[in-house]
DSSP file (Angstrom, degrees, kcal/mol; ACC not computed):
  #  RESIDUE AA STRUCTURE BP1 BP2  ACC     N-H-->O    O-->H-N    N-H-->O    O-->H-N    TCO  KAPPA ALPHA  PHI   PSI    X-CA   Y-CA   Z-CA
    1    1 A M              0   0    0      0, 0.0    79,-0.3     0, 0.0     0, 0.0   0.000 360.0 360.0 360.0 134.1    0.0    0.0    0.0
    2    2 A R        -     0   0    0      1,-0.1     0, 0.0    77,-0.1     0, 0.0  -0.498 360.0 -91.9 -83.7 159.1    1.3    3.4   -0.9
    3    3 A P        -     0   0    0      0, 0.0     2,-0.3     0, 0.0    76,-0.2  -0.265  39.5-151.1 -69.7 158.6    1.2    6.3    1.7
    4    4 A W  E     -A   78   0A   0     74,-2.9    74,-3.3    72,-0.1     2,-0.5  -0.895   9.9-139.0-126.4 155.7   -1.8    8.7    1.8
    5    5 A L  E     -A   77   0A   0     -2,-0.3     2,-0.6    72,-0.2    70,-0.0  -0.983  17.0-165.6-113.1 120.9   -2.3   12.3    2.8
    6    6 A I  E     -A   76   0A   0     70,-2.4    70,-3.3    -2,-0.5     2,-0.6  -0.936   4.7-158.5-105.6 122.6   -5.4   13.0    4.8
    7    7 A V  E     -A   75   0A   0     -2,-0.6     2,-0.5    68,-0.2    68,-0.2  -0.904   8.7-149.4-102.6 121.7   -6.3   16.6    5.1
    8    8 A V  E     -A   74   0A   0     66,-2.8    65,-3.4    -2,-0.6    66,-1.1  -0.789  16.0-171.9 -93.7 126.3   -8.6   17.4    8.0
    9    9 A F  E     -A   72   0A   0     -2,-0.5     2,-0.5    63,-0.3    61,-0.0  -0.883  16.4-143.1-116.6 150.1  -11.0   20.3    7.6
   10   10 A A  E     -A   71   0A   0     61,-2.8    61,-2.8    -2,-0.3     2,-0.9  -0.961  14.1-141.2-110.6 125.2  -13.3   22.0   10.1
   11   11 A Q  E     -A   70   0A   0     -2,-0.5    59,-0.2    59,-0.2     3,-0.1  -0.767  18.9-177.3 -89.2 107.1  -16.7   23.1    8.8
   12   12 A R        +     0   0    0     57,-2.7    12,-2.2    -2,-0.9     2,-0.3   0.827  67.0   3.2 -75.6 -33.3  -17.4   26.4   10.5
   13   13 A W  E     -D   23   0B   0     56,-0.8     2,-0.2    10,-0.2    10,-0.2  -0.979  64.9-148.5-148.6 160.5  -20.8   27.0    9.0
   14   14 A G  E     -D   22   0B   0      8,-2.6     8,-2.4    -2,-0.3     2,-0.4  -0.696  14.4-126.2-121.7 175.6  -23.3   25.2    6.7
   15   15 A T  E     -D   21   0B   0      6,-0.2     6,-0.2    -2,-0.2     5,-0.1  -0.993  16.9-137.2-129.2 130.8  -25.9   26.2    4.2
   16   16 A R    >   -     0   0    0      4,-3.4     3,-2.5    -2,-0.4     6,-0.0  -0.368  36.0 -99.9 -77.5 163.4  -29.5   25.2    4.2
   17   17 A P  T 3  S+     0   0    0      0, 0.0    -1,-0.1     0, 0.0    -2,-0.0   0.795 125.2  56.0 -54.6 -29.3  -31.2   24.2    0.9
   18   18 A N  T 3  S-     0   0    0      2,-0.1    -2,-0.0     1,-0.0    -3,-0.0   0.463 123.6-104.8 -83.9   0.5  -32.8   27.7    0.8
   19   19 A G  S <  S+     0   0    0     -3,-2.5     2,-0.1     1,-0.3    -1,-0.0   0.286  73.4 141.7  97.1 -10.2  -29.3   29.3    0.9
   20   20 A D        -     0   0    0     -5,-0.1    -4,-3.4     1,-0.1    -1,-0.3  -0.402  46.6-131.8 -65.8 141.6  -29.5   30.5    4.6
   21   21 A R  E     -D   15   0B   0     -6,-0.2     2,-0.3    -2,-0.1    -6,-0.2  -0.731  22.1-169.8 -95.4 142.7  -26.2   30.1    6.4
   22   22 A F  E     -D   14   0B   0     -8,-2.4    -8,-2.6    -2,-0.3     2,-0.3  -0.982  20.9-119.4-133.3 148.7  -26.1   28.5    9.9
   23   23 A K  E     -D   13   0B   0     -2,-0.3     2,-0.5   -10,-0.2   -10,-0.2  -0.638  17.7-139.8 -86.2 138.1  -23.2   28.3   12.4
   24   24 A N        -     0   0    0    -12,-2.2     3,-0.4    -2,-0.3     2,-0.2  -0.844  22.4-141.9 -93.6 133.9  -21.8   25.0   13.6
   25   25 A Y  S    S+     0   0    0     -2,-0.5     5,-0.1     1,-0.2   -12,-0.0  -0.640  72.1  14.4 -98.9 154.3  -21.0   24.9   17.3
   26   26 A Y  S  > S+     0   0    0     -2,-0.2     4,-2.6     3,-0.1     5,-0.2   0.829  74.0 155.0  56.4  37.8  -18.1   23.3   19.1
   27   27 A V  H  >  +     0   0    0     -3,-0.4     4,-2.8     2,-0.2     5,-0.3   0.947  67.3  46.3 -63.4 -51.7  -16.2   22.9   15.9
   28   28 A P  H  > S+     0   0    0      0, 0.0     4,-2.3     0, 0.0    -1,-0.2   0.914 116.0  46.9 -59.6 -40.7  -12.6   22.8   17.3
   29   29 A E  H  > S+     0   0    0      2,-0.2     4,-2.4     1,-0.2    -2,-0.2   0.928 114.3  46.5 -65.3 -44.5  -13.7   20.3   20.0
   30   30 A S  H  X S+     0   0    0     -4,-2.6     4,-2.6     2,-0.2     5,-0.2   0.906 113.9  47.5 -65.1 -42.6  -15.5   18.1   17.6
   31   31 A V  H  X S+     0   0    0     -4,-2.8     4,-2.6    -5,-0.2     5,-0.2   0.901 111.9  51.2 -66.3 -40.0  -12.7   18.1   15.0
   32   32 A G  H  X S+     0   0    0     -4,-2.3     4,-2.1    -5,-0.3    -2,-0.2   0.923 112.8  44.6 -62.7 -44.9  -10.2   17.3   17.7
   33   33 A I  H  X S+     0   0    0     -4,-2.4     4,-2.2     2,-0.2    -2,-0.2   0.936 114.9  48.1 -64.9 -46.4  -12.1   14.4   19.1
   34   34 A A  H  X S+     0   0    0     -4,-2.6     4,-2.3     1,-0.2    -2,-0.2   0.895 112.2  49.3 -62.3 -40.5  -12.8   13.0   15.6
   35   35 A T  H  X S+     0   0    0     -4,-2.6     4,-2.7     2,-0.2    -1,-0.2   0.888 108.7  53.4 -67.4 -38.0   -9.2   13.3   14.6
   36   36 A G  H  X S+     0   0    0     -4,-2.1     4,-2.3    -5,-0.2    -2,-0.2   0.918 110.0  47.5 -60.9 -43.4   -8.1   11.6   17.8
   37   37 A F  H  X S+     0   0    0     -4,-2.2     4,-2.6     2,-0.2    -2,-0.2   0.902 111.2  51.8 -63.5 -40.7  -10.4    8.7   17.0
   38   38 A L  H  X S+     0   0    0     -4,-2.3     4,-2.5     2,-0.2    -2,-0.2   0.935 110.8  47.1 -60.8 -46.8   -9.1    8.6   13.4
   39   39 A I  H  X S+     0   0    0     -4,-2.7     4,-2.4     1,-0.2    -2,-0.2   0.907 112.3  49.8 -63.4 -42.0   -5.5    8.5   14.6
   40   40 A A  H  X S+     0   0    0     -4,-2.3     4,-2.4     1,-0.2    -1,-0.2   0.911 111.7  48.9 -62.3 -42.0   -6.3    5.7   17.2
   41   41 A A  H  X S+     0   0    0     -4,-2.6     4,-1.6     2,-0.2    -2,-0.2   0.898 110.2  51.3 -65.5 -40.4   -8.0    3.7   14.4
   42   42 A L  H  <>S+     0   0    0     -4,-2.5     5,-2.6     2,-0.2    -2,-0.2   0.936 112.3  45.8 -61.4 -46.4   -5.1    4.1   12.1
   43   43 A H  H ><5S+     0   0    0     -4,-2.4     3,-1.6     1,-0.2    -2,-0.2   0.890 109.7  54.5 -64.7 -38.8   -2.7    2.9   14.7
   44   44 A H  H 3<5S+     0   0    0     -4,-2.4    -1,-0.2     1,-0.3    -2,-0.2   0.827 105.3  54.9 -62.8 -30.9   -5.0    0.0   15.6
   45   45 A A  T 3<5S-     0   0    0     -4,-1.6    -1,-0.3    -3,-0.2    -2,-0.2   0.404 125.6-103.4 -83.0   2.8   -4.9   -1.0   11.9
   46   46 A G  T < 5S+     0   0    0     -3,-1.6    -3,-0.2     1,-0.3     2,-0.2   0.578  82.7 124.7  87.8   9.3   -1.0   -1.1   12.0
   47   47 A L      < -     0   0    0     -5,-2.6     2,-0.3    -6,-0.2    -1,-0.3  -0.557  46.7-147.4 -96.6 165.0   -0.6    2.2   10.3
   48   48 A V  E     -B   79   0A   0     31,-3.1    31,-1.9    -2,-0.2     2,-0.3  -0.911  13.8-176.7-127.5 158.2    1.4    5.2   11.4
   49   49 A C  E     -B   78   0A   0     -2,-0.3     2,-0.4    29,-0.2    29,-0.2  -0.975  17.7-146.6-149.3 163.5    0.9    9.0   10.9
   50   50 A L        -     0   0    0     27,-1.0     2,-0.2    -2,-0.3    25,-0.1  -0.971  24.1-129.6-135.1 117.5    2.5   12.2   11.8
   51   51 A E        -     0   0    0     -2,-0.4     2,-0.4    25,-0.2    25,-0.2  -0.473  29.0-175.3 -69.9 132.8    0.4   15.3   12.4
   52   52 A H  B     -C   75   0A   0     23,-2.1    23,-3.1    -2,-0.2    -2,-0.0  -0.997  15.4-175.5-133.8 130.3    1.5   18.3   10.4
   53   53 A T        -     0   0    0     -2,-0.4    21,-0.1    21,-0.2     4,-0.1  -0.764  14.6-165.4-125.4  84.7    0.1   21.8   10.6
   54   54 A P        -     0   0    0      0, 0.0    -2,-0.0     0, 0.0     0, 0.0  -0.286  24.5-108.2 -66.5 156.2    1.7   24.0    7.9
   55   55 A N  S    S+     0   0    0      1,-0.2     2,-0.1     2,-0.1    -2,-0.0  -0.980 100.7  26.0-134.0 121.7    1.4   27.8    8.2
   56   56 A P  S    S+     0   0    0      0, 0.0    -1,-0.2     0, 0.0     3,-0.1   0.597  71.4 171.7 -80.1 163.4   -0.4   29.2    6.3
   57   57 A M    >   +     0   0    0     -2,-0.1     3,-2.4    15,-0.1     4,-0.4   0.423  49.0 101.5-116.3  -2.5   -2.9   26.4    5.4
   58   58 A K  T >> S+     0   0    0      1,-0.3     3,-1.5     2,-0.2     4,-0.7   0.771  70.3  72.4 -58.8 -26.0   -5.5   28.3    3.3
   59   59 A F  H 3> S+     0   0    0      1,-0.3     4,-2.4     2,-0.2    -1,-0.3   0.759  84.2  70.2 -59.5 -23.3   -3.9   27.0    0.1
   60   60 A L  H <> S+     0   0    0     -3,-2.4     4,-2.5     1,-0.2     6,-0.3   0.805  88.3  61.7 -67.0 -29.0   -5.4   23.6    1.0
   61   61 A N  H <>>S+     0   0    0     -3,-1.5     5,-2.5    -4,-0.4     4,-0.7   0.949 111.0  38.5 -60.0 -47.9   -8.9   24.8    0.3
   62   62 A D  H ><5S+     0   0    0     -4,-0.7     3,-0.6     3,-0.2    -2,-0.2   0.930 116.5  51.1 -67.7 -45.3   -8.0   25.5   -3.3
   63   63 A L  H 3<5S+     0   0    0     -4,-2.4    -2,-0.2     1,-0.2    -1,-0.2   0.869 119.8  35.1 -60.7 -38.7   -5.9   22.4   -3.7
   64   64 A C  H 3<5S-     0   0    0     -4,-2.5    -1,-0.2    -5,-0.2    -2,-0.2   0.404 108.6-118.8 -98.6   1.1   -8.6   20.1   -2.3
   65   65 A G  T <<5 +     0   0    0     -4,-0.7    -3,-0.2    -3,-0.6    -4,-0.1   0.870  58.1 156.4  66.2  37.3  -11.5   22.0   -3.8
   66   66 A R      < -     0   0    0     -5,-2.5    -1,-0.2    -6,-0.3    -2,-0.1  -0.705  41.4-110.3 -98.8 149.1  -13.1   22.8   -0.4
   67   67 A P    >   -     0   0    0      0, 0.0     3,-1.7     0, 0.0    -1,-0.1  -0.195  28.5-105.9 -73.8 166.8  -15.5   25.7    0.2
   68   68 A A  T 3  S+     0   0    0      1,-0.3    -7,-0.0   -57,-0.0    -2,-0.0   0.698 114.4  72.0 -65.3 -19.4  -14.8   28.8    2.2
   69   69 A S  T 3  S+     0   0    0    -57,-0.1   -57,-2.7   -58,-0.1   -56,-0.8   0.613  90.1  73.6 -72.4 -10.4  -17.0   27.5    5.0
   70   70 A E  E <   -A   11   0A   0     -3,-1.7   -59,-0.2   -59,-0.2    -9,-0.1  -0.856  66.3-158.2-109.5 141.3  -14.3   24.9    5.8
   71   71 A K  E     -A   10   0A   0    -61,-2.8   -61,-2.8    -2,-0.4     2,-0.2  -0.966  22.6-122.1-117.1 126.2  -10.9   25.6    7.5
   72   72 A P  E     +A    9   0A   0      0, 0.0   -63,-0.3     0, 0.0   -15,-0.1  -0.471  30.8 176.4 -67.1 137.0   -8.0   23.3    7.1
   73   73 A V  E     -     0   0A   0    -65,-3.4     2,-0.3     1,-0.4   -64,-0.2   0.793  54.5 -24.5-109.3 -46.4   -6.8   22.0   10.5
   74   74 A M  E     -A    8   0A   0    -66,-1.1   -66,-2.8   -21,-0.1     2,-0.4  -0.990  47.8-122.8-163.2 164.3   -4.0   19.5    9.8
   75   75 A I  E     -AC   7  52A   0    -23,-3.1   -23,-2.1    -2,-0.3   -68,-0.2  -0.962  19.7-160.4-114.3 133.4   -2.4   17.1    7.3
   76   76 A L  E     -A    6   0A   0    -70,-3.3   -70,-2.4    -2,-0.4     2,-0.5  -0.901   4.2-157.6-115.7 101.0   -2.0   13.5    8.3
   77   77 A P  E     -A    5   0A   0      0, 0.0   -27,-1.0     0, 0.0     2,-0.4  -0.682  24.6-169.7 -71.0 126.9    0.6   11.6    6.2
   78   78 A V  E     +AB   4  49A   0    -74,-3.3   -74,-2.9    -2,-0.5     2,-0.3  -0.954  22.1 112.5-127.6 138.6   -0.4    8.0    6.7
   79   79 A G  E     - B   0  48A   0    -31,-1.9   -31,-3.1    -2,-0.4   -77,-0.1  -0.977  63.1 -62.4-177.0-175.6    1.2    4.7    5.8
   80   80 A Y        -     0   0    0    -79,-0.3   -33,-0.1    -2,-0.3     3,-0.1  -0.678  55.2-113.5 -85.6 142.2    2.9    1.5    7.1
   81   81 A P        -     0   0    0      0, 0.0    -1,-0.1     0, 0.0     2,-0.0  -0.380  35.1 -98.9 -71.6 153.9    6.1    2.0    9.1
   82   82 A A    >   -     0   0    0      1,-0.1     3,-1.9     4,-0.1     0, 0.0  -0.375  34.4-112.4 -64.9 151.7    9.4    0.7    7.7
   83   83 A D  T 3  S+     0   0    0      1,-0.3    -1,-0.1    -3,-0.1     0, 0.0   0.823 118.8  42.7 -56.5 -32.6   10.4   -2.7    9.1
   84   84 A H  T 3  S+     0   0    0      2,-0.0    -1,-0.3     0, 0.0    -2,-0.1   0.274  85.4 132.4 -99.2  10.8   13.3   -1.0   10.8
   85   85 A A    <   -     0   0    0     -3,-1.9     2,-0.3     1,-0.0     0, 0.0  -0.349  32.2-175.9 -66.7 141.7   11.4    2.0   12.1
   86   86 A T        -     0   0    0     -2,-0.0    -4,-0.1     0, 0.0    -2,-0.0  -0.908  30.1-107.9-132.7 162.0   11.9    3.0   15.8
   87   87 A V        -     0   0    0     -2,-0.3     5,-0.1     1,-0.1     0, 0.0  -0.792  44.0-110.3 -88.7 129.1   10.4    5.6   18.1
   88   88 A P    >>  -     0   0    0      0, 0.0     3,-1.0     0, 0.0     4,-0.6  -0.282  22.0-121.9 -59.4 145.4   13.0    8.3   19.0
   89   89 A A  G >4 S+     0   0    0      1,-0.3     3,-1.2     2,-0.2     4,-0.4   0.850 110.7  60.6 -57.6 -37.3   14.2    8.2   22.6
   90   90 A I  G >4 S+     0   0    0      1,-0.3     3,-1.0     2,-0.2    -1,-0.3   0.835  99.4  56.9 -62.0 -32.2   13.0   11.8   23.2
   91   91 A A  G <4 S+     0   0    0     -3,-1.0    -1,-0.3     1,-0.2    -2,-0.2   0.687 101.5  57.5 -72.7 -17.3    9.4   10.7   22.4
   92   92 A K  G << S+     0   0    0     -3,-1.2     2,-0.7    -4,-0.6    -1,-0.2   0.534  79.8 102.9 -89.9  -7.0    9.6    8.0   25.1
   93   93 A Q    <   +     0   0    0     -3,-1.0     2,-0.3    -4,-0.4    -3,-0.0  -0.687  54.1 179.1 -79.7 115.7   10.4   10.6   27.8
   94   94 A K        -     0   0    0     -2,-0.7     3,-0.1     1,-0.0    -2,-0.1  -0.865  30.5-109.4-119.6 150.1    7.1   11.1   29.7
   95   95 A K        -     0   0    0     -2,-0.3     5,-0.1     1,-0.1     2,-0.0  -0.441  45.8 -96.7 -70.9 149.9    6.3   13.2   32.7
   96   96 A P    >>  -     0   0    0      0, 0.0     3,-1.8     0, 0.0     4,-0.6  -0.372  35.0-113.0 -64.5 151.0    5.6   11.4   36.0
   97   97 A L  H >> S+     0   0    0      1,-0.3     4,-1.5     2,-0.2     3,-1.5   0.852 114.0  62.0 -55.3 -39.8    1.9   10.8   36.6
   98   98 A H  H 34 S+     0   0    0      1,-0.3    -1,-0.3     2,-0.2    -3,-0.0   0.706  99.6  56.9 -64.8 -17.6    1.8   13.2   39.6
   99   99 A E  H <4 S+     0   0    0     -3,-1.8    -1,-0.3     1,-0.1    -2,-0.2   0.666 118.4  29.4 -84.6 -16.7    2.8   16.1   37.4
  100  100 A I  H << S+     0   0    0     -3,-1.5     2,-0.4    -4,-0.6    -2,-0.2   0.453 111.4  68.0-120.9  -3.7   -0.2   15.6   35.0
  101  101 A L     <  -     0   0    0     -4,-1.5     2,-0.5     2,-0.0    -1,-0.1  -0.974  50.2-173.7-127.1 130.4   -2.9   14.1   37.2
  102  102 A S        -     0   0    0     -2,-0.4     2,-0.5    -3,-0.1    -3,-0.0  -0.989   9.9-162.3-118.4 128.9   -4.9   15.7   40.1
  103  103 A V        -     0   0    0     -2,-0.5    -2,-0.0     0, 0.0     0, 0.0  -0.948   4.5-167.7-113.7 127.0   -7.2   13.4   42.1
  104  104 A F        -     0   0    0     -2,-0.5    -2,-0.0     2,-0.0     0, 0.0  -0.926  27.9-109.3-114.4 137.1   -9.9   15.0   44.3
  105  105 A P              0   0    0      0, 0.0    -1,-0.0     0, 0.0     0, 0.0  -0.293 360.0 360.0 -63.7 149.1  -11.9   13.1   46.9
  106  106 A A              0   0    0      0, 0.0    -2,-0.0     0, 0.0     0, 0.0   0.463 360.0 360.0 -76.0 360.0  -15.6   12.5   46.0
């Protein structure tokens, strides 16, 4: 399988059949959650990806033929890892749990 580029767009507003425009709510949150699920599904399928957010990204609307109501959020290059691929040591350095978790009694 050859690699793919997935471009994630956020639809800020929609248009009704009569032409009226309506606002979509919680767009960044919804796109973030959906993209997280997509990345988890890709990894579960044995694929890898690397999130890329070029700046500026508006050129992606023209390149992908997307309307002005959509905003490009990120590009996900997706494919199978090389047989000899490894995770860089710096990516394995994690903060201790007590630095990222607060537990409050019920």
